[in-house]
C-alpha positions in Angstrom: 0.0 0.0 0.0 2.8 2.5 0.9 4.6 1.8 -2.5 1.2 2.5 -4.5 0.8 5.6 -2.4 4.4 6.8 -3.1 3.9 6.1 -6.8 0.7 8.0 -6.8 2.1 11.0 -5.1 5.0 11.1 -7.4 2.8 11.1 -10.3 0.7 13.7 -8.8 3.8 16.1 -8.3 5.1 15.5 -11.7 1.6 16.3 -13.3 1.2 19.5 -11.2 4.7 20.6 -12.0 4.1 19.9 -15.9 0.7 21.6 -15.9 2.2 24.7 -14.1 5.1 25.0 -16.6 3.2 24.1 -19.9 1.8 27.4 -21.6 -1.9 27.6 -22.0 -2.8 25.7 -25.2 -5.4 28.4 -26.1 -2.8 31.2 -25.8 -0.2 29.3 -27.7 -2.6 28.6 -30.6 -3.3 32.4 -31.0 0.3 33.3 -30.6 1.6 35.9 -33.1 5.0 34.4 -34.4 6.9 37.1 -36.1 10.0 36.7 -38.1 12.4 39.6 -37.2 13.8 41.2 -40.4 12.5 38.1 -42.0 14.4 35.3 -40.4 17.7 37.1 -39.6 19.3 34.1 -37.9 19.0 32.1 -41.0 19.3 34.4 -44.0 20.6 37.8 -44.6 18.2 40.2 -42.7 15.6 42.3 -44.3 15.9 40.7 -47.8 13.3 39.0 -49.9 14.9 35.6 -49.3 14.7 36.2 -45.5 11.0 36.9 -45.9 10.1 34.0 -48.0 12.0 31.6 -45.6 9.9 33.0 -42.6 6.8 32.1 -44.7 8.1 28.8 -45.4 8.6 28.2 -41.6 5.0 29.2 -40.9 5.3 32.6 -39.3 2.0 34.8 -38.9 3.9 38.2 -39.3 6.9 39.6 -41.1 8.7 42.2 -39.2 10.7 44.5 -41.2 12.2 48.2 -40.9 11.9 51.1 -43.2 14.4 53.9 -44.6 13.9 56.5 -47.3 15.9 56.9 -50.5 16.8 60.1 -52.3 14.1 59.4 -54.7 11.5 59.0 -52.1 11.3 55.1 -52.1 10.6 53.1 -49.0 13.6 50.9 -48.6 13.6 47.8 -46.4 16.6 48.5 -44.1 17.3 48.6 -40.5 19.9 51.5 -40.7 19.5 54.5 -42.8 23.0 54.0 -44.0 25.0 51.0 -45.4 26.1 49.2 -42.2 29.7 48.1 -42.0 28.8 44.9 -40.4 26.9 43.5 -43.4 27.7 45.6 -46.4 30.1 45.5 -49.2 30.2 48.2 -52.0 30.0 48.0 -55.7 33.5 46.9 -56.0 33.3 44.2 -53.2 35.2 46.3 -50.7 34.0 46.2 -47.1 32.8 49.4 -45.6 34.6 50.6 -42.5 32.6 51.7 -39.4 34.3 55.1 -39.6 32.9 55.5 -43.2 29.4 53.8 -43.0 27.6 57.0 -42.3 29.0 58.5 -45.5 26.7 55.8 -47.2 23.6 57.7 -46.4 20.7 55.9 -48.0 18.6 59.3 -47.9 21.3 60.8 -50.2 21.3 57.9 -52.6 19.0 56.7 -55.3 17.8 53.0 -55.5 19.7 52.4 -58.6 22.9 53.2 -56.4 21.6 51.3 -53.5 21.2 48.1 -55.7 24.9 48.0 -56.3 25.8 47.3 -52.6 25.7 43.6 -51.5 24.3 42.9 -48.0 24.2 39.1 -48.0 27.7 37.5 -48.3 29.5 39.3 -45.5 29.9 36.7 -42.4 27.8 37.9 -39.5 29.4 36.7 -36.3 26.2 37.1 -34.4 24.4 34.7 -36.6 26.8 32.0 -37.6 23.9 29.8 -39.0 22.9 32.5 -41.5 23.3 31.2 -45.0 25.2 33.6 -47.4 23.7 34.9 -50.7 24.6 37.9 -52.8 21.6 40.2 -52.4 20.6 43.9 -52.2 18.3 45.8 -50.0 14.9 45.7 -51.4 12.1 48.4 -51.8 9.0 47.7 -49.7 7.3 47.3 -52.8 9.5 44.4 -54.0 8.9 42.6 -50.7 5.3 42.9 -50.8 5.1 41.7 -54.6 7.3 38.7 -53.9 5.4 37.8 -50.9 2.2 38.0 -52.7 3.5 36.0 -55.6 5.0 33.4 -53.3 1.6 33.1 -51.3 -0.4 32.9 -54.6 1.9 30.2 -56.1 1.6 27.9 -52.9 -2.1 28.8 -52.1 -1.3 30.1 -48.7 -3.2 32.5 -46.5 -1.9 36.1 -46.3 0.7 37.0 -43.7 0.5 40.1 -41.6 3.1 42.8 -41.7 4.9 44.7 -38.7 6.4 47.6 -40.4 8.8 49.6 -38.3 9.4 53.3 -39.2 13.0 54.1 -38.2 13.6 57.9 -37.3 14.9 60.0 -34.6 14.8 63.7 -34.0 18.5 64.2 -34.8 18.1 62.4 -38.0 15.2 64.6 -39.5 15.9 65.8 -43.1 19.6 64.3 -42.7 19.1 60.5 -42.7 15.2 60.5 -43.2 12.2 62.8 -43.9 10.5 64.7 -41.1 7.8 62.8 -39.3 4.9 64.3 -41.2 6.5 63.5 -44.6 7.7 60.2 -43.6 4.4 59.1 -42.2 2.7 60.3 -45.4 4.9 58.2 -47.7 4.2 55.2 -45.5 0.5 55.7 -45.3 0.2 56.4 -49.1 1.9 53.0 -49.6 0.1 50.9 -47.2 -3.4 52.2 -48.2 -2.8 51.7 -51.9 -0.6 48.6 -52.0 -1.4 46.5 -48.9 -4.3 45.4 -46.8 -4.3 47.7 -43.7 -6.2 45.4 -41.8 -3.3 43.0 -41.9 -0.5 45.2 -40.7 0.5 47.6 -38.1 3.1 50.3 -37.8 5.6 50.4 -35.1 8.3 52.7 -34.0 10.6 53.8 -31.1 10.1 57.4 -32.2 6.8 58.3 -30.5 6.4 61.3 -32.9 5.6 58.7 -35.7 3.0 57.0 -33.5 1.5 60.4 -32.4 1.2 61.4 -36.0 -0.4 58.5 -37.1 -2.8 58.2 -34.2 -3.9 61.8 -34.8 -4.2 61.7 -38.6 -4.7 58.1 -39.4 -6.4 56.5 -36.4 -7.5 53.4 -38.3 -3.9 52.1 -38.5 -2.9 49.8 -35.8 0.2 51.0 -33.7 2.8 49.3 -31.8 4.8 51.3 -29.3 8.5 50.0 -29.3 10.3 50.5 -26.0 13.9 49.9 -24.8 14.3 52.3 -22.0 14.0 51.5 -18.4 11.1 54.1 -17.7 8.0 52.5 -16.1 5.2 51.4 -18.5 3.0 54.2 -17.4 5.8 56.8 -18.0 6.0 55.6 -21.6 2.3 55.6 -22.1 2.1 59.0 -20.6 4.8 60.1 -23.0 3.1 58.6 -25.9 -0.3 60.2 -24.8 -2.5 57.3 -26.1 -3.0 53.6 -25.6 -1.6 51.8 -28.5 -2.9 48.5 -29.8 0.4 47.0 -29.0 3.2 47.2 -26.5 6.4 45.9 -27.9 9.5 46.1 -25.6 12.6 44.3 -25.0 11.8 41.0 -23.4 14.2 41.7 -20.7 11.9 44.5 -19.3 9.0 42.2 -19.0 7.7 39.9 -16.1 4.4 38.1 -15.5 2.8 40.9 -13.8 3.6 43.5 -16.2 2.3 41.3 -19.2 -1.0 40.9 -17.2 -1.2 44.6 -16.5 -0.7 45.5 -20.1 -3.3 43.1 -21.3 -5.9 44.4 -18.8 -5.4 47.8 -20.2 -6.4 46.4 -23.6 -2.9 46.1 -25.2 -1.3 43.2 -26.8 2.1 42.3 -25.5 4.8 41.3 -28.2 8.3 41.3 -27.0 11.6 41.5 -28.9 13.9 39.9 -29.9 13.5 36.4 -28.3 16.0 34.1 -29.5 17.0 31.6 -26.9 14.7 28.7 -26.2 14.6 29.1 -22.5 13.5 32.9 -22.9 10.9 31.8 -25.4 9.5 29.4 -22.9 9.3 32.0 -20.3 7.5 34.4 -22.7 5.0 31.5 -23.5 4.4 30.9 -19.7 3.9 34.7 -19.1 1.1 34.6 -21.8 2.5 37.1 -24.2 0.3 37.6 -27.4 3.4 37.3 -29.9 7.0 36.9 -30.1 9.5 38.5 -32.3 12.5 36.3 -33.0 15.5 36.1 -35.3 14.9 32.4 -35.2 11.0 32.0 -35.6 11.7 28.2 -36.2 12.7 27.9 -32.6 9.4 29.5 -31.5 7.3 27.4 -33.8 9.1 24.0 -32.8 8.4 24.8 -29.0 4.6 25.7 -29.7 4.2 22.8 -31.9 5.3 20.3 -29.3 
């Protein structure tokens, strides 16, 4: 009898532990899995192949960044210049960190930009990244390529998380002023995309405030990396965004619950390690932005 009781107790403890650590299946089934800059851990960031790879893996959302060219084209690029960490010039020469700001995208036409390669230089942060010769694409190229791939493979539409990269010190130097920048983005997404399947995000609260005031129908995500309180950030923003998207290290279970109780979705970035992904799932976040969306998808499929 004692042996049976001991076995039963061991089983009960194991079951309770497992149930407490296992993410809620309903939350996991609705998780928004976002490929950061496509699938940066696997293919060169913010390139068409990286976005197609993310779709192949099964993401729900493509996360990408915007810059603006001299000829007012929306370019998919994290920096408003040709970063030394991933770029070689038209002659195959590496760009030094001291010179990277001289390769200012806002002062270059798209024809000039296409001569730079951003896919063959080794990125030590992402040793698994497959190398291909590729240039930074226009947002229009990404959308057209994605739509073509979805149509050819009879797949459902994906969502887009579009980051407007700007800062006050860069106005009219590395990018347009907020009003001009927002207008470029709005004109594009309302003519070339389904605005019900995207959101605009930014660390620059001026961008979010402009959209909220002039185009309130566009879903917005507040990007946060500072150590101010959530309430301080929301007070600075001046309204409640649909999404609160902060560095995952700034979150805990109580903050996730509080944000959700205020009507916001919580989608942290950039969550790459499996133990951190598991923690976010246990806290009940609404989405996860990852350089390795394959890792997120593997965990939620088990």
